Backbone as CSV, one residue per row, in Angstrom:
resi,resn,N_x,N_y,N_z,CA_x,CA_y,CA_z,C_x,C_y,C_z
1,MET,0.848,-1.170,0.000,0.000,0.000,0.000,0.890,1.228,0.000
2,LYS,0.595,2.151,-0.881,1.406,3.350,-1.021,0.973,4.407,-0.015
3,SER,1.874,5.320,0.272,1.598,6.387,1.228,0.449,7.269,0.760
4,SER,0.357,7.511,-0.532,-0.732,8.343,-1.046,-2.083,7.676,-0.809
5,GLU,-2.145,6.357,-0.933,-3.382,5.624,-0.675,-3.735,5.690,0.815
6,ILE,-2.727,5.637,1.661,-2.951,5.669,3.108,-3.509,7.023,3.521
7,ARG,-2.987,8.099,2.939,-3.447,9.449,3.293,-4.910,9.663,2.936
8,GLU,-5.408,8.953,1.931,-6.793,9.113,1.494,-7.792,8.409,2.414
9,LEU,-7.333,7.521,3.269,-8.227,6.780,4.154,-8.760,7.678,5.262
10,SER,-9.986,7.395,5.687,-10.531,8.108,6.839,-9.928,7.502,8.105
11,ASN,-10.161,8.147,9.233,-9.609,7.638,10.497,-10.136,6.243,10.812
12,GLN,-11.432,6.032,10.600,-12.025,4.717,10.887,-11.442,3.645,9.968
13,GLU,-11.327,3.952,8.684,-10.745,3.008,7.734,-9.299,2.702,8.085
14,LEU,-8.583,3.718,8.546,-7.185,3.550,8.923,-7.062,2.561,10.088
15,LEU,-7.890,2.730,11.100,-7.861,1.828,12.254,-8.241,0.407,11.857
16,GLU,-9.244,0.263,10.997,-9.643,-1.067,10.528,-8.526,-1.725,9.743
17,ARG,-7.859,-0.953,8.901,-6.774,-1.494,8.087,-5.609,-1.942,8.956
18,ILE,-5.318,-1.176,10.021,-4.239,-1.558,10.947,-4.564,-2.891,11.592
19,ASP,-5.797,-3.048,12.077,-6.207,-4.309,12.709,-6.110,-5.474,11.730
20,ASN,-6.578,-5.262,10.503,-6.532,-6.328,9.490,-5.099,-6.723,9.165
21,GLU,-4.245,-5.736,8.985,-2.852,-6.018,8.636,-2.129,-6.747,9.771
22,LYS,-2.410,-6.341,11.011,-1.767,-7.003,12.149,-2.198,-8.457,12.256
23,SER,-3.488,-8.720,12.073,-3.957,-10.107,12.157,-3.401,-10.938,10.997
24,ALA,-3.300,-10.334,9.818,-2.723,-11.042,8.674,-1.253,-11.361,8.918
25,LEU,-0.533,-10.439,9.551,0.883,-10.667,9.853,1.043,-11.833,10.833
26,VAL,0.202,-11.875,11.847,0.272,-12.967,12.828,0.016,-14.303,12.130
27,ARG,-0.999,-14.338,11.255,-1.304,-15.574,10.523,-0.139,-15.987,9.633
28,MET,0.470,-15.011,8.939,1.601,-15.327,8.064,2.775,-15.885,8.859
29,LYS,3.058,-15.286,10.009,4.165,-15.765,10.841,3.910,-17.183,11.320
30,LEU,2.670,-17.451,11.727,2.320,-18.793,12.195,2.441,-19.800,11.060
31,ASN,1.904,-19.469,9.904,1.996,-20.360,8.744,3.441,-20.582,8.322
32,HIS,4.249,-19.547,8.431,5.652,-19.659,8.050,6.414,-20.561,9.033
33,ALA,6.013,-20.539,10.287,6.677,-21.388,11.280,6.342,-22.859,11.043
34,ILE,5.130,-23.133,10.582,4.709,-24.507,10.343,5.283,-25.026,9.033
35,SER,5.041,-24.289,7.975,5.609,-24.662,6.673,6.015,-23.370,5.967
36,PRO,7.201,-23.328,5.413,7.719,-22.088,4.821,6.785,-21.510,3.752
37,LEU,6.675,-20.204,3.762,5.876,-19.514,2.752,6.613,-19.529,1.422
38,GLU,5.853,-19.408,0.341,6.486,-19.335,-0.978,7.336,-18.082,-1.086
39,ASN,6.813,-16.973,-0.536,7.529,-15.709,-0.614,7.621,-15.106,0.793
40,PRO,8.685,-15.396,1.535,8.809,-14.868,2.899,8.963,-13.349,2.947
41,GLN,9.215,-12.708,1.800,9.307,-11.248,1.761,7.966,-10.602,2.086
42,LYS,6.867,-11.351,1.956,5.548,-10.808,2.266,5.448,-10.419,3.734
43,ILE,6.151,-11.135,4.599,6.163,-10.794,6.025,6.798,-9.417,6.198
44,LYS,7.898,-9.200,5.535,8.598,-7.919,5.614,7.731,-6.792,5.055
45,GLU,7.074,-7.039,3.935,6.206,-6.033,3.326,5.043,-5.702,4.248
46,SER,4.503,-6.705,4.897,3.383,-6.495,5.808,3.800,-5.636,6.998
47,ARG,4.986,-5.907,7.540,5.482,-5.087,8.656,5.658,-3.630,8.235
48,LYS,6.166,-3.418,7.038,6.366,-2.057,6.545,5.029,-1.348,6.324
49,THR,4.046,-2.079,5.832,2.718,-1.497,5.631,2.110,-1.081,6.966
50,ILE,2.258,-1.933,7.972,1.758,-1.608,9.307,2.458,-0.364,9.830
51,ALA,3.750,-0.269,9.621,4.503,0.900,10.076,4.019,2.164,9.368
52,ARG,3.742,2.076,8.079,3.232,3.236,7.342,1.872,3.670,7.888
53,LEU,1.014,2.690,8.153,-0.310,2.994,8.693,-0.212,3.639,10.070
54,MET,0.643,3.086,10.916,0.804,3.621,12.271,1.407,5.033,12.220
55,THR,2.303,5.278,11.284,2.906,6.601,11.133,1.847,7.627,10.753
56,GLU,0.985,7.262,9.818,-0.080,8.179,9.406,-1.039,8.428,10.566
57,LYS,-1.342,7.389,11.336,-2.217,7.546,12.499,-1.601,8.518,13.505
58,ARG,-0.339,8.353,13.763,0.357,9.229,14.717,0.416,10.663,14.195
59,LYS,0.650,10.825,12.896,0.711,12.151,12.297,-0.629,12.866,12.474
60,ARG,-1.726,12.140,12.276,-3.051,12.722,12.451,-3.301,13.098,13.912
61,GLU,-2.855,12.252,14.832,-3.004,12.563,16.259,-2.231,13.827,16.623
62,MET,-1.044,13.964,16.091,-0.226,15.146,16.387,-0.880,16.416,15.828
63,ASN,-1.460,16.321,14.630,-2.140,17.476,14.048,-3.369,17.876,14.848
64,GLU,-4.085,16.900,15.397,-5.254,17.198,16.216,-4.836,17.879,17.517
65,ASN,-3.722,17.454,18.081,-3.249,18.058,19.328,-2.788,19.490,19.135
66,LYS,-2.258,19.804,17.953,-1.803,21.163,17.679,-2.978,22.134,17.577
67,LYS,-4.098,21.616,17.094,-5.271,22.495,16.903,-5.961,22.681,18.189
């Protein structure tokens, strides 16, 4: 997910997406521990996506506090 796509999300959508991505990451890690994934880079991509989402969430919180 690109940063421009993340900025377009509403606050509610952002929170839902964070929850979905986190649960997907947990499932991927569990599946990878049992039997290796075809593309283990997906775990890394998922972590980065979560970080981007959390960064945007924090940025919005900081802007609300300034106002």
